[in-house]
C-alpha positions in Angstrom: -53.9 146.0 -50.3 -55.6 144.7 -47.4 -57.7 141.9 -46.6 -60.3 141.9 -43.8 -61.3 138.2 -42.9 -64.5 137.7 -40.5 -64.2 134.5 -38.6 -67.2 132.5 -36.7 -69.5 133.0 -39.5 -72.8 131.2 -39.5 -73.4 130.6 -36.0 -75.3 134.2 -34.9 -77.4 134.6 -37.9 -78.3 138.2 -37.2 -74.8 139.5 -36.9 -73.5 137.2 -39.8 -76.2 138.6 -41.8 -75.1 142.3 -41.0 -71.5 141.3 -42.2 -72.8 140.1 -45.5 -74.3 143.4 -46.0 -70.7 145.2 -45.3 -68.8 146.5 -48.5 -66.9 143.9 -50.0 -64.9 141.8 -50.9 -64.1 140.6 -47.5 -63.3 137.1 -46.8 -65.9 135.4 -44.8 -64.6 132.6 -42.9 -67.6 129.9 -41.7 -67.6 127.6 -38.8 -67.8 124.3 -40.3 -70.3 123.3 -37.7 -72.7 126.4 -38.6 -76.0 125.3 -40.2 -76.9 125.3 -43.6 -73.4 126.1 -44.8 -74.3 125.8 -48.3 -77.0 128.8 -48.2 -74.4 130.7 -46.3 -71.6 130.3 -48.7 -73.8 131.0 -51.5 -75.3 134.2 -50.2 -71.8 135.3 -49.4 -70.3 134.8 -52.5 -73.4 136.4 -54.1 -72.7 139.6 -52.2 -68.9 139.8 -53.4 -67.2 138.0 -50.6 -64.8 135.4 -50.7 -65.4 132.4 -48.2 -63.3 130.4 -45.9 -64.3 127.4 -44.1 -63.3 128.0 -40.6 -62.0 124.4 -39.0 -62.0 124.3 -35.3 -58.8 122.9 -33.8 -57.6 122.1 -30.2 -56.4 125.0 -28.4 -54.1 125.1 -25.5 -56.6 125.8 -22.6 -58.6 122.7 -22.2 -61.2 124.8 -20.9 -61.9 126.6 -24.2 -64.2 124.3 -26.5 -63.3 124.3 -30.0 -66.6 122.7 -31.0 -67.9 119.5 -32.8 -65.6 118.3 -35.7 -62.1 119.6 -34.1 -58.8 118.5 -34.7 -57.1 117.4 -31.7 -53.7 116.1 -31.3 -54.7 112.6 -29.9 -55.7 111.7 -33.4 -53.3 110.2 -35.9 -52.9 111.5 -39.4 -55.6 109.6 -41.1 -58.0 110.5 -38.6 -56.9 114.1 -39.2 -57.4 113.8 -42.9 -61.0 111.8 -42.3 -62.3 114.6 -39.8 -61.1 117.5 -42.3 -62.8 115.8 -45.1 -65.9 115.4 -42.6 -65.8 119.1 -42.2 -65.4 120.0 -46.0 -67.7 117.7 -47.8 -71.3 118.7 -48.2 -70.8 122.3 -49.0 -68.9 124.4 -51.1 -67.7 127.9 -52.5 -64.6 128.2 -50.1 -61.2 128.7 -51.8 -59.4 127.7 -48.5 -59.6 127.3 -44.8 -57.9 128.8 -41.5 -57.8 127.6 -37.7 -60.6 128.2 -35.5 -58.7 128.3 -32.0 -55.9 125.8 -32.7 -53.1 127.1 -30.4 -52.3 123.6 -29.4 -53.0 121.5 -32.5 -51.0 123.8 -34.8 -47.7 123.3 -32.9 -47.9 119.8 -34.1 -46.1 119.6 -37.3 -46.8 115.6 -37.9 -50.6 116.7 -37.7 -50.3 120.1 -39.7 -48.5 118.0 -42.5 -51.5 115.7 -42.7 -53.7 118.8 -42.9 -51.7 119.9 -45.7 -52.2 117.1 -47.6 -55.8 116.9 -47.5 -55.8 120.8 -48.5 -53.6 119.9 -51.3 -55.6 117.0 -52.7 -58.4 119.7 -52.8 -56.5 122.6 -54.4 -57.3 124.6 -51.1 -55.3 127.7 -49.8 -54.1 127.8 -46.0 -54.7 131.0 -44.0 -53.0 130.6 -40.6 -54.7 132.6 -38.2 -51.5 132.5 -36.0 -53.2 132.0 -32.5 -49.9 130.9 -31.6 -46.3 132.1 -32.4 -45.2 128.5 -32.2 -47.6 127.4 -35.5 -46.2 125.0 -37.6 -48.9 125.9 -40.3 -46.8 127.7 -42.4 -43.5 125.7 -42.8 -46.0 122.8 -43.4 -47.6 124.4 -46.2 -44.4 125.5 -47.4 -43.3 121.5 -47.4 -46.4 120.5 -49.1 -46.6 123.2 -51.6 -50.0 124.9 -50.5 -50.6 128.3 -51.2 -50.5 130.2 -47.9 -51.2 133.9 -46.1 -50.8 134.9 -42.6 -52.7 136.8 -40.0 -51.1 140.3 -39.3 -53.5 141.9 -37.0 -56.5 140.8 -34.8 -59.2 143.4 -34.7 -61.3 142.8 -31.8 -59.3 140.9 -28.8 -61.0 143.8 -26.9 -64.6 144.0 -28.0 -65.1 147.7 -28.1 -65.5 150.1 -31.0 -62.2 152.0 -29.9 -60.3 149.1 -29.5 -61.4 147.8 -33.3 -60.6 151.0 -34.5 -56.9 151.3 -33.2 -56.5 147.9 -34.5 -57.8 149.0 -38.3 -55.1 151.9 -37.9 -52.6 149.3 -37.3 -53.7 147.3 -40.1 -53.6 150.5 -42.6 -49.9 151.4 -41.3 -48.9 147.8 -41.9 -50.3 147.8 -45.4 -48.7 151.4 -46.2 -45.3 150.1 -45.0 -45.3 146.4 -46.5 -47.6 146.8 -49.2 -50.5 144.4 -47.9 -51.9 143.2 -44.7 -54.5 141.0 -43.5 -56.7 141.3 -40.5 -59.2 138.9 -38.6 -62.1 140.0 -36.6 -65.4 138.6 -35.7 -69.0 139.2 -36.3 -69.6 141.5 -33.3 -71.4 144.7 -32.8 -68.2 146.9 -32.1 -66.3 145.2 -35.3 -69.1 145.7 -37.4 -69.7 149.1 -36.8 -66.2 150.1 -37.1 -65.8 148.4 -40.4 -69.0 149.9 -41.6 -67.4 153.4 -40.9 -63.9 152.4 -42.1 -64.8 150.6 -45.3 -66.4 153.9 -46.5 -63.4 155.5 -47.1 -60.6 153.3 -48.0 -59.7 155.7 -51.4 -59.1 158.5 -48.7 -56.5 156.1 -47.4 -54.8 154.9 -50.4 -56.0 151.3 -49.6 -57.5 148.5 -51.9 -59.7 145.7 -50.1 -59.0 142.6 -51.5 -59.4 138.7 -50.8 -57.0 136.9 -49.0 -56.5 135.0 -52.3 -55.1 138.3 -53.8 -52.3 138.3 -51.3 -50.9 134.9 -52.1 -47.2 135.3 -52.1 -47.0 138.9 -51.4 -46.4 138.9 -47.8 -43.0 139.2 -46.8 -42.8 136.1 -44.5 -44.2 134.3 -47.7 -41.4 135.3 -50.0 -38.2 133.0 -48.6 
């Protein structure tokens, strides 16, 4: 089983529309500062896709702007929960959240505990994008008993058709070796083109496309 998550949904409307038209079930993660989130989420679900909320979090590089409504290390735990609630309130249809950027924020265990407390209260899952190897998201989720999964492959760190296809091969290899795998990509032309071709031949590759929620507790790292 493999899950494909498309982050940064909802900002570029034309490319987000093209992603909605891909065969599913994909897992589509909408940036919480995109316009008309309720409509986007409803359309995604009607097309057979799963929905996540893509929460902006502070990166290590101060030159990278995660966007409005971001979680930052200068916040206290109450501030984090209040900002996260503001990001999540006013729309629905999502089953969980994952981090947009966050290589700095996700290393702060105290603040990730606050994130997990809010997710626990809302019955949401956590997908750790693993933008840093030092993420505390997984340990915090385990401690709070928040169901979680984690990214195995980034599809489009190199934005070219050939590079994305190579990463899809890696996803396929991990899936066959371990029984399941999760990839994260973005609504880019090269990624959409690669997925359009790759998704059309999953049966020949002996792969089943599933939403990330179907992989809860199945990844080897999640069975500790």
